[in-house]
C-alpha positions as CSV (number, residue, x, y, z in Angstrom):
1,X,-113.5,-151.0,92.4
2,X,-110.8,-149.0,92.8
3,X,-109.8,-150.4,96.9
4,X,-106.6,-151.5,95.3
5,X,-105.1,-148.0,94.5
6,X,-107.1,-146.7,98.4
7,X,-105.1,-149.5,99.9
8,X,-101.8,-148.4,97.7
9,X,-102.2,-144.5,98.2
10,X,-102.1,-143.0,101.4
11,X,-104.3,-139.6,102.0
12,X,-101.1,-137.6,102.6
13,X,-99.7,-138.9,99.2
14,X,-103.1,-138.3,97.5
15,X,-102.6,-134.3,99.0
16,X,-99.3,-134.5,98.2
17,X,-99.8,-135.7,94.4
18,X,-102.1,-132.0,93.9
19,X,-98.9,-130.5,93.7
20,X,-97.3,-132.6,91.2
21,X,-100.6,-133.0,89.2
22,X,-101.0,-129.3,88.8
23,X,-97.3,-128.8,87.7
24,X,-97.8,-131.8,84.9
25,X,-100.8,-129.6,83.7
26,X,-99.0,-126.5,83.9
27,X,-95.8,-127.5,82.1
28,X,-97.8,-128.7,79.2
29,X,-99.6,-124.8,79.3
30,X,-95.9,-123.5,79.8
31,X,-94.1,-125.2,76.8
32,X,-97.2,-124.8,74.2
33,X,-99.0,-121.6,75.3
34,X,-96.6,-119.1,72.8
35,X,-96.3,-121.1,70.1
36,X,-99.6,-122.4,69.8
37,X,-100.8,-118.4,70.3
38,X,-98.7,-117.9,67.0
39,X,-99.9,-120.7,64.7
40,X,-103.4,-120.1,65.8
41,X,-103.8,-116.4,65.7
42,X,-105.1,-116.3,62.4
43,X,-107.5,-119.4,63.3
44,X,-109.0,-117.4,66.7
45,X,-109.4,-114.0,64.7
46,X,-111.6,-115.8,62.5
47,X,-113.6,-117.7,65.1
48,X,-113.6,-115.1,68.0
49,X,-114.3,-111.9,68.3
50,X,-111.8,-109.3,68.0
51,X,-112.1,-108.2,72.0
52,X,-111.6,-112.0,72.8
53,X,-108.9,-112.5,70.7
54,X,-107.4,-109.1,72.5
55,X,-108.0,-110.7,75.6
56,X,-106.9,-114.0,74.9
57,X,-103.4,-112.4,73.5
58,X,-103.3,-110.2,76.8
59,X,-104.0,-112.7,79.0
60,X,-101.2,-115.5,77.4
61,X,-98.9,-113.3,75.2
62,X,-96.1,-113.4,78.0
63,X,-92.9,-115.3,77.2
64,X,-92.8,-118.8,78.1
65,X,-90.3,-117.8,81.0
66,X,-92.8,-115.1,81.9
67,X,-95.3,-117.6,81.5
68,X,-93.6,-119.9,83.8
69,X,-93.0,-117.5,86.5
70,X,-96.6,-116.7,87.0
71,X,-97.1,-120.7,87.2
72,X,-94.8,-120.5,89.8
73,X,-97.1,-118.0,92.0
74,X,-100.1,-120.2,91.4
75,X,-97.6,-123.3,92.7
76,X,-96.9,-121.8,95.8
77,X,-100.8,-121.4,96.7
78,X,-101.1,-124.9,95.2
79,X,-98.5,-125.9,98.0
80,X,-99.1,-124.1,100.6
81,X,-103.1,-125.6,100.0
82,X,-101.3,-129.5,99.9
83,X,-99.1,-128.4,103.1
84,X,-102.0,-127.1,104.8
85,X,-104.5,-130.5,104.3
86,X,-101.5,-132.3,105.4
87,X,-101.5,-130.8,108.6
88,X,-105.0,-130.7,109.0
89,X,-104.9,-134.3,108.5
90,X,-102.5,-135.1,111.2
91,X,-103.4,-132.5,113.2
92,X,-107.3,-130.9,112.9
93,X,-107.8,-127.8,111.2
94,X,-109.3,-126.3,108.1
95,X,-109.1,-128.5,104.7
96,X,-111.1,-125.0,103.2
97,X,-107.7,-123.6,101.3
98,X,-107.2,-127.5,99.7
99,X,-110.9,-128.0,99.2
100,X,-110.4,-124.6,97.1
101,X,-107.2,-125.1,95.4
102,X,-109.0,-128.5,94.6
103,X,-112.8,-126.8,93.0
104,X,-110.6,-124.7,90.7
105,X,-108.2,-127.4,89.4
106,X,-111.0,-129.5,89.0
107,X,-113.2,-126.8,87.1
108,X,-110.7,-125.3,85.1
109,X,-110.2,-128.3,83.1
110,X,-113.5,-128.0,81.5
111,X,-112.2,-124.5,80.5
112,X,-109.3,-126.2,78.3
113,X,-111.7,-129.2,77.1
114,X,-114.3,-126.6,76.2
115,X,-111.6,-124.6,74.3
116,X,-110.5,-127.1,72.3
117,X,-114.3,-128.1,71.6
118,X,-115.2,-124.7,70.9
119,X,-111.8,-123.6,68.4
120,X,-112.1,-127.3,67.2
121,X,-108.5,-128.7,67.7
122,X,-106.2,-128.9,70.6
123,X,-105.2,-126.2,72.9
124,X,-102.6,-125.9,75.6
125,X,-103.8,-127.7,78.8
126,X,-106.4,-129.9,77.0
127,X,-104.5,-133.3,77.1
128,X,-103.4,-133.1,81.0
129,X,-106.6,-131.9,81.7
130,X,-108.2,-135.1,80.5
131,X,-105.8,-137.9,81.5
132,X,-104.7,-135.9,84.8
133,X,-106.4,-133.4,86.2
134,X,-109.8,-134.7,86.0
135,X,-108.9,-138.2,87.2
136,X,-107.1,-136.8,90.4
137,X,-109.5,-134.7,90.9
138,X,-112.3,-137.1,91.2
139,X,-109.7,-139.3,93.2
140,X,-109.0,-136.8,95.4
141,X,-112.6,-135.6,96.0
142,X,-113.8,-139.5,96.5
143,X,-111.1,-140.0,99.1
144,X,-111.4,-136.8,101.2
145,X,-115.4,-137.6,100.7
146,X,-114.4,-141.0,102.1
147,X,-112.2,-140.1,104.8
148,X,-114.6,-137.5,105.9
149,X,-112.2,-134.7,105.7
150,X,-114.5,-132.3,103.8
151,X,-118.2,-132.1,103.6
152,X,-120.1,-131.0,100.9
153,X,-120.4,-127.5,103.0
154,X,-116.6,-127.0,102.5
155,X,-116.6,-128.6,99.1
156,X,-118.6,-125.9,98.0
157,X,-117.8,-123.3,100.1
158,X,-114.3,-124.2,98.6
159,X,-115.6,-122.9,95.0
160,X,-116.0,-119.3,95.9
161,X,-112.5,-119.2,98.4
162,X,-110.7,-121.0,95.7
163,X,-111.5,-118.3,93.1
164,X,-111.0,-115.6,94.9
165,X,-107.7,-116.6,95.9
166,X,-107.2,-118.0,92.4
167,X,-107.7,-114.8,91.0
168,X,-105.3,-113.0,93.3
169,X,-102.3,-115.7,93.0
170,X,-103.1,-115.2,89.0
171,X,-103.2,-111.6,89.0
172,X,-99.5,-111.6,90.8
173,X,-98.1,-114.3,88.9
174,X,-99.2,-112.3,85.8
175,X,-97.4,-109.1,87.2
176,X,-94.5,-110.8,87.8
177,X,-94.3,-112.7,84.9
178,X,-94.5,-109.1,82.7
179,X,-92.3,-107.8,85.0
180,X,-90.0,-110.0,83.8
181,X,-90.8,-109.5,80.0
182,X,-90.0,-105.7,80.4
183,X,-86.5,-106.5,82.1
């Protein structure tokens, strides 16, 4: 069915498309989140509890520049995972960092889709979740399993590893972004 794509893209290309897919997705968020929060604050207060809106505002009330810094920290983690995976393909080693980052990326898409369904309107990140994140993630898993680079054990172990590392990078990114906002 997609044999032509398999021949077109080496596994290294698939791996290196991850930071690119990540950046396209996060650029949508970077560009849209600040203005989206301002335009939709009243709708969110009508739809969600005040506590939930406060949590959203605390997490997304950064300026566009501050949010871009936070995303840059995440990009460092995604890039590390891609470098690690490329080296693992060539020289052996663990695909766990890549499997973890890919798991978070894949599952994160459903967060955006769920948010858009819940608030019944566009939310930052939903478009690229549908047209980039999900197709890339599914194809990457297809190739990683097909090329015997990951097993179900590594893929499943990657979920908690990815969430723990992602939470740490997100905390560092938000902290760094807030430092810039306050300077």
